[in-house]
Every structure is written in structure tokens, then in C-alpha cells.
C-alpha positions as CSV (number, residue, x, y, z in Angstrom):
1,M,-7.6,54.1,40.3
2,N,-11.7,54.5,41.3
3,M,-13.2,52.4,43.0
4,S,-15.4,50.7,40.3
5,T,-11.7,50.0,38.3
6,A,-10.7,48.3,41.6
7,L,-13.6,46.3,42.2
8,N,-13.6,45.2,38.3
9,N,-9.6,44.3,38.0
10,A,-10.8,42.0,41.3
11,L,-13.7,40.3,40.3
12,G,-11.5,39.7,36.8
13,G,-8.8,38.4,39.2
14,L,-11.2,36.2,41.3
15,S,-12.7,34.6,37.7
16,A,-8.6,33.9,36.7
17,A,-8.0,32.4,39.8
18,S,-11.1,30.4,39.9
19,R,-10.6,29.3,36.3
20,G,-6.8,28.6,36.9
21,A,-7.4,26.7,40.3
22,A,-10.1,24.2,37.8
23,V,-6.8,24.1,35.1
24,V,-4.7,23.0,37.8
25,S,-6.8,20.5,39.5
26,G,-7.3,18.7,36.5
27,N,-3.9,18.2,35.6
28,I,-3.2,16.7,38.7
29,A,-6.5,14.4,38.6
30,N,-4.9,13.3,35.5
31,A,-1.5,12.4,35.9
32,L,-2.0,8.8,35.6
33,T,-4.6,9.4,32.8
34,P,-2.8,8.0,29.2
35,G,-3.5,10.2,26.4
36,Y,-3.8,13.3,28.6
37,A,-1.7,16.6,27.8
38,R,-0.9,18.8,31.0
39,R,-3.2,22.3,30.3
40,S,-2.1,25.7,31.6
41,L,-4.5,28.9,31.4
42,E,-3.0,32.0,29.1
43,L,-4.3,35.1,30.8
44,A,-3.5,38.7,29.3
45,T,-4.3,42.2,30.6
46,S,-8.1,43.1,29.7
47,P,-8.7,45.5,27.8
48,V,-11.9,46.8,29.2
49,S,-10.6,47.3,32.8
50,G,-7.4,49.0,31.7
51,N,-5.4,47.4,34.3
52,G,-7.5,44.2,35.0
53,V,-6.6,40.5,33.7
54,R,-8.7,38.3,31.8
55,V,-9.0,34.6,30.1
56,V,-7.4,34.3,26.7
57,G,-7.6,30.5,26.7
58,I,-6.5,27.0,28.0
59,T,-3.7,25.7,25.9
60,R,-2.8,22.0,26.3
61,H,1.0,21.9,26.0
62,Q,2.7,18.6,24.3
63,D,5.8,17.5,22.4
64,P,5.1,16.1,18.7
65,V,9.2,14.4,19.1
66,L,8.8,13.3,22.4
67,I,5.6,11.3,21.2
68,A,6.9,10.7,17.9
69,N,9.8,9.0,19.8
70,R,7.2,6.9,22.5
71,R,5.3,5.9,19.7
72,A,8.1,4.0,17.7
73,T,9.0,2.4,20.5
74,D,5.2,1.3,21.2
75,A,5.3,-0.3,18.2
76,D,8.9,-1.7,18.3
77,L,7.4,-3.3,21.5
78,A,4.2,-4.7,19.7
79,A,6.1,-6.6,16.7
80,A,8.9,-7.8,19.4
81,K,6.2,-9.0,21.6
82,T,4.2,-11.1,18.4
83,L,7.4,-12.9,17.2
84,A,8.9,-14.0,20.5
85,Q,5.2,-15.7,21.5
86,F,5.6,-17.6,17.5
87,H,9.5,-18.3,18.6
88,S,8.5,-19.7,22.8
89,G,5.1,-21.6,21.4
90,F,7.4,-23.6,18.8
91,E,9.9,-24.5,20.6
92,K,7.7,-26.0,23.3
93,L,6.2,-27.8,20.4
94,V,10.1,-28.6,19.5
95,G,11.3,-29.5,23.1
96,T,14.4,-28.7,25.2
97,A,17.1,-30.8,26.2
98,N,15.9,-32.0,29.3
99,D,12.6,-32.2,27.9
100,A,11.6,-36.2,27.8
101,T,8.6,-35.6,25.7
102,S,10.8,-33.5,23.3
103,I,11.2,-34.8,19.0
104,S,14.9,-35.7,20.2
105,A,14.4,-37.0,23.3
106,R,11.6,-39.5,21.0
107,L,14.4,-40.3,18.2
108,A,17.1,-41.6,21.2
109,Q,14.8,-43.9,22.5
110,F,13.1,-45.4,19.7
111,E,17.6,-45.8,18.9
112,S,17.8,-47.1,22.6
113,R,14.5,-49.7,22.1
114,L,16.0,-50.6,18.8
115,I,19.9,-51.8,20.6
116,T,17.2,-53.4,23.4
117,A,15.3,-55.3,20.8
118,A,18.3,-57.0,18.6
119,S,19.8,-57.8,21.6
120,L,16.9,-60.5,22.3
121,P,15.0,-60.6,18.9
122,G,12.6,-63.1,19.9
123,S,11.0,-61.2,22.4
124,A,7.7,-60.1,21.3
125,Q,7.8,-57.4,24.5
126,R,10.5,-55.9,22.7
127,L,10.2,-55.5,19.6
128,D,6.0,-53.8,20.5
129,Q,8.2,-51.5,22.7
130,V,10.3,-50.5,19.4
131,L,7.3,-50.0,17.5
132,H,5.4,-47.8,20.5
133,A,8.8,-45.8,20.7
134,G,8.7,-45.2,17.0
135,S,4.8,-44.4,17.0
136,E,5.3,-42.0,19.6
137,L,8.3,-40.3,17.7
138,S,6.3,-40.3,14.4
139,T,2.9,-38.5,16.9
140,A,5.6,-35.9,18.0
141,L,6.8,-34.4,14.7
142,N,2.8,-34.8,13.9
143,N,1.9,-32.9,17.0
144,A,4.4,-30.8,16.2
145,S,3.6,-30.0,13.2
146,E,-0.1,-29.2,14.0
147,G,0.9,-26.9,16.2
148,V,2.8,-24.4,13.8
149,R,-0.1,-24.9,11.4
150,Q,-2.5,-24.0,14.8
151,M,-0.4,-20.8,15.0
152,R,-0.2,-20.0,11.5
153,S,-4.1,-20.8,12.0
154,D,-4.0,-18.0,14.8
155,A,-1.9,-15.6,12.7
156,D,-4.2,-15.2,10.7
157,R,-7.1,-15.0,12.1
158,T,-5.5,-12.5,14.1
159,I,-4.8,-10.2,11.2
160,G,-8.8,-10.0,10.1
161,K,-9.4,-9.1,13.8
162,Q,-7.0,-6.3,13.5
163,V,-7.4,-5.2,10.5
164,D,-11.0,-4.6,11.5
165,T,-9.8,-3.0,14.6
166,L,-7.7,-0.8,12.3
167,N,-10.4,0.7,9.5
168,Q,-12.7,1.5,13.0
169,T,-10.0,2.9,14.1
170,L,-9.2,5.1,11.6
171,K,-12.9,6.1,11.1
172,D,-13.1,7.1,14.5
173,I,-9.9,9.6,14.4
174,E,-11.9,11.1,11.5
175,K,-14.7,11.4,12.6
176,L,-13.0,13.5,16.0
177,N,-10.8,15.4,12.7
178,A,-14.3,16.4,11.9
179,R,-15.6,17.5,15.1
180,I,-12.8,19.2,16.9
181,P,-13.2,22.4,14.9
182,A,-16.8,22.8,14.9
183,I,-16.7,22.2,18.8
184,R,-13.6,24.9,18.6
185,N,-15.8,27.4,16.8
186,S,-18.6,27.1,19.0
187,G,-16.8,28.1,21.6
188,G,-16.5,24.8,23.6
189,D,-13.2,23.2,24.9
190,I,-11.4,20.8,22.8
191,G,-8.5,18.8,25.1
192,A,-10.5,15.9,25.8
193,L,-11.3,15.4,22.3
194,L,-8.0,15.8,21.8
195,D,-6.8,13.0,24.5
196,Q,-9.1,10.9,22.8
197,R,-7.5,11.9,19.4
198,Q,-4.6,10.6,20.9
199,I,-5.5,7.6,22.5
200,L,-6.7,6.2,19.0
201,I,-3.7,7.7,17.2
202,D,-1.7,5.0,19.9
203,Q,-4.0,2.0,18.9
204,V,-3.0,2.5,15.6
205,N,0.4,2.9,15.9
206,E,0.4,-0.4,17.8
207,L,-0.9,-1.9,14.9
208,V,0.7,0.0,12.4
209,P,3.7,2.6,13.1
210,V,2.4,6.0,12.5
211,N,3.8,9.4,11.6
212,A,0.6,12.3,12.9
213,I,1.3,15.1,10.6
214,A,-0.4,18.5,12.2
215,R,-3.4,20.1,10.1
216,D,-4.8,23.5,10.3
217,N,-7.9,23.9,12.4
218,D,-6.0,21.3,14.7
219,Q,-6.5,18.2,12.3
220,V,-3.8,15.5,11.8
221,S,-3.1,13.2,8.7
222,L,-1.6,10.2,9.8
223,Y,0.9,8.1,6.9
224,S,2.4,5.2,8.3
225,D,6.5,4.9,8.4
226,G,6.5,2.8,4.6
227,G,4.9,5.9,3.4
228,L,1.0,4.5,2.9
229,I,-1.9,7.6,3.5
230,L,-3.6,5.8,5.9
231,L,-5.5,9.2,6.5
232,E,-5.7,12.5,4.8
233,G,-9.1,14.0,5.0
234,T,-11.0,11.0,4.9
235,A,-9.6,7.6,6.4
236,A,-8.2,4.8,4.1
237,A,-9.4,0.9,3.9
238,F,-7.7,-1.9,4.6
239,S,-9.0,-5.2,3.6
240,F,-7.9,-8.9,4.2
241,T,-9.6,-12.3,4.1
242,T,-9.1,-14.4,7.0
243,T,-8.5,-17.9,5.6
244,G,-8.8,-19.6,9.3
245,D,-7.8,-23.1,9.0
246,T,-4.2,-22.8,6.8
247,M,-2.4,-25.9,6.0
248,P,1.0,-26.1,5.4
249,H,0.6,-25.4,0.8
250,M,-0.9,-22.4,1.6
251,T,1.2,-19.4,0.4
252,V,-0.1,-15.8,-0.7
253,D,1.5,-16.7,-3.6
254,N,-0.2,-19.6,-4.9
255,G,-3.3,-17.7,-4.1
256,L,-4.8,-19.8,-0.5
257,L,-3.9,-17.0,1.8
258,S,-5.0,-13.6,1.5
259,G,-2.4,-10.5,1.4
260,L,-3.3,-7.2,2.9
261,E,-4.6,-4.8,1.0
262,L,-5.7,-0.5,1.1
263,N,-7.7,1.0,-0.9
264,G,-7.4,-1.9,-3.3
265,H,-4.0,-1.7,-3.5
266,T,-1.3,-4.4,-2.7
267,V,0.8,-3.6,0.4
268,R,3.8,-4.8,0.9
269,V,4.7,-6.0,4.3
270,S,8.0,-7.6,3.9
271,G,11.4,-7.0,2.5
272,D,13.4,-4.3,2.0
273,F,10.8,-1.9,0.4
274,A,7.9,-3.1,3.0
275,Q,5.1,-0.5,3.5
276,I,4.6,-2.0,7.1
277,R,7.9,-1.9,8.9
278,S,7.2,-2.7,12.6
279,G,4.2,-3.1,14.7
280,A,1.7,-6.3,15.7
281,L,0.5,-6.4,12.8
282,M,3.8,-6.7,10.7
283,A,4.7,-9.5,13.0
284,Q,2.0,-11.2,12.5
285,F,2.4,-11.7,8.9
286,A,5.5,-12.5,9.5
287,N,4.4,-15.1,11.8
288,R,2.0,-16.8,9.0
289,D,4.4,-16.5,6.0
290,E,7.7,-16.3,7.5
291,L,8.7,-17.8,10.7
292,A,5.7,-20.4,10.4
293,V,6.6,-22.0,6.6
294,E,10.4,-22.1,7.7
295,A,9.6,-23.7,11.1
296,Q,7.5,-26.3,9.6
297,A,10.4,-26.7,7.1
298,D,13.1,-27.2,9.8
299,L,10.1,-30.1,11.1
300,D,9.7,-31.6,7.6
301,A,13.4,-31.9,7.1
302,V,13.4,-33.7,10.0
303,A,10.9,-36.3,8.7
304,R,12.5,-36.4,6.0
305,D,15.6,-38.1,6.7
306,L,13.6,-40.4,9.1
307,I,12.1,-41.9,6.4
308,E,14.5,-41.4,3.8
309,R,17.2,-44.1,5.9
310,F,14.6,-46.8,6.2
311,E,14.1,-46.2,2.2
312,T,18.7,-46.9,2.0
313,A,18.5,-49.3,-0.4
314,G,19.8,-52.4,0.7
315,L,18.7,-51.5,3.9
316,D,16.3,-54.0,3.9
317,P,16.3,-57.3,1.5
318,T,13.0,-58.3,1.8
319,T,10.9,-55.2,0.2
320,A,11.3,-54.4,-3.4
321,A,12.6,-50.3,-4.4
322,T,9.1,-49.5,-5.2
323,D,7.8,-50.4,-1.1
324,P,8.0,-47.7,1.6
325,G,10.5,-48.5,4.5
326,L,9.4,-48.4,8.4
327,F,9.0,-44.9,8.4
328,T,6.4,-43.5,5.7
329,D,5.1,-40.5,4.0
330,D,0.9,-41.3,4.7
331,G,1.7,-44.8,4.3
332,N,3.5,-44.4,1.2
333,R,7.5,-43.5,-0.1
334,F,9.5,-40.1,0.4
335,D,7.9,-37.8,-2.7
336,P,10.6,-35.2,-3.3
337,A,7.9,-33.0,-4.9
338,A,5.5,-33.3,-1.8
339,Q,7.9,-32.7,1.4
340,T,5.8,-29.6,2.5
341,G,3.9,-31.0,5.3
342,L,5.9,-34.5,5.4
343,A,5.9,-33.8,9.4
344,S,2.5,-33.9,10.0
345,R,2.3,-36.7,7.6
346,I,5.2,-39.3,9.0
347,A,4.0,-42.6,10.2
348,L,5.1,-46.1,11.1
349,N,4.7,-48.9,8.1
350,A,1.3,-50.6,8.8
351,V,3.0,-53.5,8.1
352,V,4.7,-53.7,11.5
353,D,1.7,-52.1,13.7
354,P,-0.5,-54.7,15.2
355,D,-2.8,-52.2,15.5
356,T,-3.2,-51.4,12.0
357,G,-3.1,-55.6,11.6
358,G,0.4,-55.7,10.6
359,E,3.4,-57.6,12.2
360,S,6.0,-57.0,15.1
361,W,7.8,-59.9,13.9
362,K,8.5,-57.9,10.3
363,L,11.1,-56.0,12.3
364,R,13.2,-58.7,13.5
365,A,11.9,-60.5,9.7
366,G,12.1,-57.8,7.0
367,L,9.0,-56.1,6.1
368,G,8.1,-57.9,3.1
369,A,9.0,-61.5,5.0
370,L,6.3,-63.1,4.5
371,T,6.6,-66.2,7.6
372,P,8.7,-64.9,11.6
373,G,12.2,-66.9,10.3
374,A,14.4,-67.8,12.9
375,P,14.1,-65.6,16.3
376,G,17.1,-65.1,17.5
377,D,18.2,-63.8,13.7
378,A,19.0,-59.8,14.7
379,S,20.6,-58.7,11.5
380,Q,17.5,-57.2,10.5
381,L,17.0,-55.2,14.3
382,Q,21.4,-54.3,13.8
383,A,21.2,-53.2,10.6
384,F,17.5,-50.5,11.5
385,S,20.0,-49.7,14.2
386,A,23.1,-48.5,12.4
387,V,21.0,-46.6,9.9
388,L,20.0,-43.9,12.5
389,T,23.7,-43.8,14.0
390,A,25.3,-43.4,10.5
391,S,26.1,-40.1,9.1
392,R,24.6,-38.8,6.1
393,P,24.1,-36.1,4.2
394,T,21.3,-34.2,5.0
395,P,18.4,-34.2,2.2
396,A,17.7,-30.7,3.4
397,I,19.9,-28.1,4.1
398,R,18.6,-26.8,7.0
399,F,20.4,-27.5,10.1
400,G,24.3,-27.3,8.1
401,T,25.7,-28.6,4.8
402,G,27.8,-32.1,6.6
403,S,27.5,-35.2,7.3
404,M,25.0,-35.9,10.3
405,R,23.8,-38.7,12.7
406,A,19.2,-38.9,13.2
407,A,19.8,-37.7,16.6
408,E,22.5,-34.5,15.5
409,I,19.7,-33.9,13.1
410,A,17.2,-33.7,15.8
411,E,18.9,-32.2,18.5
412,A,20.1,-29.6,15.9
413,L,16.7,-28.6,15.4
414,S,15.7,-28.2,19.2
415,S,18.9,-26.1,18.9
416,K,17.8,-23.3,16.5
417,A,14.5,-23.7,17.7
418,G,16.0,-22.1,21.4
419,A,18.2,-20.0,20.0
420,N,15.6,-18.8,18.1
421,A,13.7,-18.4,20.9
422,H,16.5,-16.8,23.5
423,A,17.2,-14.0,20.6
424,A,13.2,-13.3,19.8
425,D,13.2,-13.2,23.9
426,Q,16.3,-10.8,24.4
427,R,15.0,-8.3,22.0
428,S,11.4,-8.1,23.5
429,S,13.2,-7.2,26.4
430,F,15.0,-4.5,24.8
431,A,11.8,-3.1,22.9
432,A,10.3,-3.0,26.6
433,N,13.0,-1.7,29.3
434,A,13.5,0.9,25.4
435,Q,9.7,1.9,26.0
436,L,9.6,2.4,29.9
437,E,12.2,4.6,29.7
438,M,10.2,6.7,26.2
439,Q,7.6,6.4,28.6
440,K,9.3,7.6,31.6
441,I,10.5,10.7,29.4
442,V,7.5,11.7,28.1
443,A,6.2,11.5,31.7
444,E,8.6,13.9,33.0
445,H,7.6,16.4,30.1
446,G,4.0,15.8,31.2
447,V,2.3,16.6,34.1
448,D,4.6,17.9,37.9
449,S,2.3,17.2,40.5
450,D,4.8,18.9,43.1
451,T,4.7,21.9,40.6
452,E,1.6,22.0,40.0
453,L,0.8,22.1,43.8
454,Q,3.2,25.0,43.2
455,R,0.7,26.9,41.6
456,L,-2.2,26.4,43.1
457,M,-0.8,27.5,46.3
458,Q,0.0,30.9,43.8
459,I,-3.2,31.0,42.5
460,E,-5.0,30.6,46.0
461,Q,-3.0,33.4,47.2
462,A,-4.1,35.2,44.5
463,Y,-7.7,34.5,45.4
464,A,-7.2,35.7,48.5
465,A,-5.7,39.2,47.5
466,N,-8.1,40.1,45.2
467,A,-10.8,38.5,48.0
468,R,-9.3,40.9,49.8
469,I,-9.5,43.6,47.6
470,V,-13.6,42.7,47.4
471,A,-13.9,43.2,51.0
472,V,-12.0,46.5,50.9
473,V,-14.2,48.1,48.6
474,D,-17.1,47.2,50.5
475,E,-16.0,48.5,53.5
476,L,-15.2,51.3,51.7
477,M,-18.5,52.0,50.0
478,D,-20.2,50.4,53.3
479,T,-18.7,54.4,54.8
480,L,-19.4,56.0,52.4
481,L,-23.1,55.7,52.1
482,R,-23.0,56.1,56.5
483,L,-22.0,59.7,55.2
């Protein structure tokens, strides 16, 4: 080997060591950066100098199987958290067993006030206490129903925002797909763009679980688990119309709520043949179209039982068969054809409510009585109390098929809400743990700081060796020139 070859080889080694140090330092600096994949320097023998070294390129290391599994846990967690938030919110609206403002506690207080008033029927104060307790009970059902309506409206608005985000992110990925080959063909480094694209795909995946398929020229195609083509050359376009304020009677089937479409075609978001099977978007549709509807139906069942109990034939001899009872559907008798949203409309009968021009003594004398009657007659109050404690078949089979007391139905509502919230919280915790474990596995196959530091020490040694060769060649040249 002549001095010229030795010098060229050493200079090539210095250049490779310099590039290698830059790659390793970049790995260490981005060890915790989301979307970053470890890089390594690819070297080969230089065809010019014979035994020298040249940089072939920089390789981005990523395990597609691990990434796919991690994305699956990300989507499951996003869905589980969204569903758990709804169940937790409904449990708060209904109230727990230890909550003095819960629906079951309000009903127990109303029942207690009736018993107290029956012990001294001539007391206007005790009659007013019954009315106050009844008003609080109906208000608790009204507030719970309104809370469910607001959660449903929030889900509808969130869907609209998520669809906008989804469309924009898919467009951004489409643009990166077109930019990456152009930059690579011009000799540029596409690593940072690949990292950025992975972050965008992860964002789509949290809303709609995706399968990323590698294509030629470093491009990708995206498909949902249910077979939707999200990106194949060009990005698909989702469409959804935000309703904003929803009402209990609104559904997708009756056309009052918007469904989801992709390129003009309806997307199935529930059932065995759903085209979106997890992720935050699916969960929001479940909140709006399934969980909120079921929660409203549970509240309506409690309200219906309460209204129908006080419409029992013969309960109040002073009222006609067409007159409403102590609790009404916005002033009217219960109509089986209009049960949806009943909990939002239940109210005390205006004839006994002094705030609406009624008379509290009608609790004692009867809702249709024209005179106060005997102050010591507690028969009507006792009848009202007895109808609450009577076991009767539930009008809507939502809490069981047997006969139940009014208090048992209210307790069943609280129990169901609490059980659903607990189960949803457990699923959310499991999904969080599964995602954490997958993140650990992906991190183990990512940047290892210890390994990178060892590689940096090797690069330092190689750099020193090549620098020494340059110094030796320089000394030899000086010696030859002095001869």
C-alpha cells in the first residue's frame, strides 16, 4: 500500500466515523421521542481505493409486527377510556348508595315524608314536606335525564371534531407519501419524514384502528380492521353532520341524527359486521347511539313506574279515570306511546303544588277534592304510602322480571349504573396495562442508550486510529521532503 492509498483510506474512515457519531448521537438524543426509530450507518468497501470504506446510507430500524400490536393496544385504550367516562358520568347522575342526593335516596325520603305526614295529617307543614320531597325526586330524575342528554350531545359534537381531525390527518399522510420518494430520489434523508408519518398514523389509529401496508417507494396504504380503505394513493373522506343539541327521541334510524359515511357510503360502526371495531370514534358512536339510549330508557322506566303507581285504579276516589295522578308526564297521564324521555318530563301534579297555584291539603283529601275534608283523616296519605311499598310487575323489563317495590326499582337503577361503571373502569385499567406493556416491548427494541454509548466508544477508537494514520502519512511526507 502506497502513502496515497493509505491517506485516502484514512480520510474515508474519518468521514465514516464522523457520520457514525452523528447517527449515534441522534439515536441517544431521540431515545424518548415519539415516533422515532433507531438509525444505523451502513458501510461498504470503497470501489475507488480498494480497501477503504464508504457510507452506503442510513437504515431506519422498525419492527412492523410490534408497531401493529402496539397500535392495537392504543386503539383499545382510547375506546375503553371513552366508554368508561360515560359510565362514570351516568353513575354520578344517578347517585351511589351513600349519596344523599341520589335518586334512590330521594325516593326513600319521599316515602318517609308520606309516612310522617300520615301520622299527623292535619299538619300543613308535614304536607309541604311531602311535596318538597316529591319535587326533589322528580327534579332528580329531570336532572339525570338532562345529564344523559348533554353527554349524548357531547358525544355527537366530539364525533364531528374527530371526523374533521381524521380527514385532515389522512390528507397529511397522503402529502407525506408523495413527498418522501421525491426527497429520497434527490439524495435527501427521509428518516425524519418517516418518523412524522408514523406519528400521524398513530393519531389516526387512536380514532380508527388501522393496518399500515408498506408499498413501493416508501409509501404506505391504510386500512381499517373492518376493511375500510382509508388511504390507497389518495386519502378517503369521512363525512358527518353534527347535530349539536340532541333529544331523547332522536336516532340515526329516524333520520334525526347523522350517521358516518366514507366517500358517500354508509359506515357500520356497531354490530358483528362493524367496519370500525375499536378506537375513540367507535366508542363515541356507542356512547351516543347505544349507552345514552339505554341510560335514558332506564331512567324512563323508573319514572314510568312512579307515575303509574299513582295512577292505580281506585287509589284516589276523588279523581276520574282520565285524571293524572300525584306524578304526571308534564301535567298529563302516562302515555305508553310517549315513554321516551319521560324522566325529563316527570313532575308533581300542579293541583297539590302551591308554587303552581295548587293546594297541599289535597294530598290528604284527594287530588280531585273540592274541600279540605277532615284534618285527621289519613286514609289517602296511607294509600299513597302503601302504593309505593307495594310489589308490582315492572312495566319495562330493565331491572328484572319479578314484582318490585318502588324503592327496589330505584336501587336497581343505582346498582346497574354502579356495576356498569365498575366493569368499564376494569376494562379501561386492563387496556391501560396492556398498552403500557406493549410500549415497554417496543422500547426494548428501540434505542438502547447503553448499546449506543458502546457504539460511540468504538467510533471514537476508529476515528483515533484513522487520525493516527493521517498523522503518520504527514510525518512520512515531511521526512521525504527533507531528503
